C-alpha positions in Angstrom: -16.8 -0.3 -8.5 -17.6 -0.8 -4.1 -18.9 -3.7 -3.6 -23.0 -3.8 -2.3 -22.3 -4.3 1.1 -19.5 -2.2 1.6 -19.7 0.8 3.9 -17.3 3.5 3.8 -16.0 3.8 6.6 -13.0 6.8 6.3 -13.2 10.1 8.6 -10.4 11.8 6.0 -10.7 12.2 2.0 -8.3 9.7 0.1 -6.6 11.1 -2.7 -5.5 8.9 -5.8 -1.6 9.3 -6.1 1.0 6.2 -6.9 3.9 6.4 -4.6 7.0 3.9 -4.3 6.3 3.3 -0.5 8.8 0.5 1.6 7.0 -1.5 4.0 8.4 -3.9 6.9 6.6 -6.8 8.0 6.9 -8.0 11.9 5.2 -10.7 11.5 6.6 -12.0 8.6 10.2 -10.5 8.9 9.8 -8.9 5.3 10.8 -5.5 3.6 9.1 -5.3 0.3 8.2 -2.2 -1.8 4.6 -1.2 -2.8 2.9 1.3 -5.3 0.0 3.4 -3.4 -3.1 3.4 -4.6 -4.0 6.1 -2.8 -3.7 7.9 -0.5 -5.3 10.1 2.8 -4.1 12.3 5.6 -4.6 9.1 8.6 -3.9 6.5 6.0 -2.8 5.2 2.9 -4.8 1.9 0.0 -1.7 -0.3 -1.8 -1.4 -2.2 -4.6 1.0 -5.6 -3.9 1.7 -8.7 -4.7 1.5 -10.4 -2.0 -1.9 -10.7 0.9 -1.6 -8.8 4.2 -3.8 -10.4 7.2 -5.7 -7.2 9.1 -3.6 -6.2 11.8 -0.2 -6.9 11.1 1.9 -3.7 12.6 4.1 -2.2 9.4 7.2 0.1 9.5 6.8 2.6 6.5 8.6 4.7 4.9 6.7 6.7 1.9 9.3 7.9 -0.8 7.2 11.6 -1.7 9.0 13.1 -4.2 11.8 12.4 -6.7 14.4 14.9 -4.3 15.0 12.0 -1.5 12.2 13.3 0.7 10.7 10.0 2.8 8.0 10.2 5.7 8.7 7.6 8.4 5.7 6.2 9.9 4.2 3.4 12.0 0.6 1.9 10.9 -1.1 -0.9 10.5 -2.6 -3.3 7.9 -6.7 -2.7 8.5 -7.8 -4.8 5.7 -7.2 -6.5 2.0 -9.0 -7.5 -1.0 -8.0 -10.1 -3.9 -8.4 -8.0 -6.9 -6.9 -11.1 -9.7 -4.3 -13.3 -9.8 -1.3 -12.3 -7.2 -2.8 -8.5 -7.4 -4.0 -6.8 -4.2 -5.5 -4.0 -2.8 -4.6 -3.4 1.1 -5.7 -0.6 3.3 -3.1 0.9 5.8 -4.0 2.9 9.0 -0.9 4.8 10.4 -0.7 4.5 14.2 -0.2 8.9 14.3 -2.3 10.6 11.5 0.4 13.3 9.8 0.4 12.8 6.7 -0.9 16.1 4.7 -2.3 14.8 1.4 -2.2 18.1 0.1 1.1 19.5 -0.1 2.3 16.0 -0.7 -0.1 15.7 -3.9 1.8 19.2 -4.9 5.2 18.4 -4.8 4.2 15.4 -6.9 2.8 17.4 -9.4 5.5 19.7 -9.4 8.6 17.3 -9.4 6.5 15.6 -12.5 6.4 18.6 -14.2 10.5 19.1 -13.6 11.2 16.2 -15.1 
């Protein structure tokens, strides 16, 4: 449930989908793997075990399906919030919005049905 003074600023819908994503943090020069919480056309939410400062620049590799299809992009952290001990929600905005969430979701569903 949103916090009382939270105001939604997104221009695009987000779809709740969990996919593996690899992020390279230029500030700390670390590479780590996380899970998406949700995905939209111009960004996504992450569940992480580390906090990320807003404006952190990231190289992003999103594993879209089980058939080794990847999406590469640059983005930046626009917000982060602690959920509980060692668990954070992080909002990432893509530099060039080009994710197509509906086809992505359909591919993920199809790959999971075929397992």
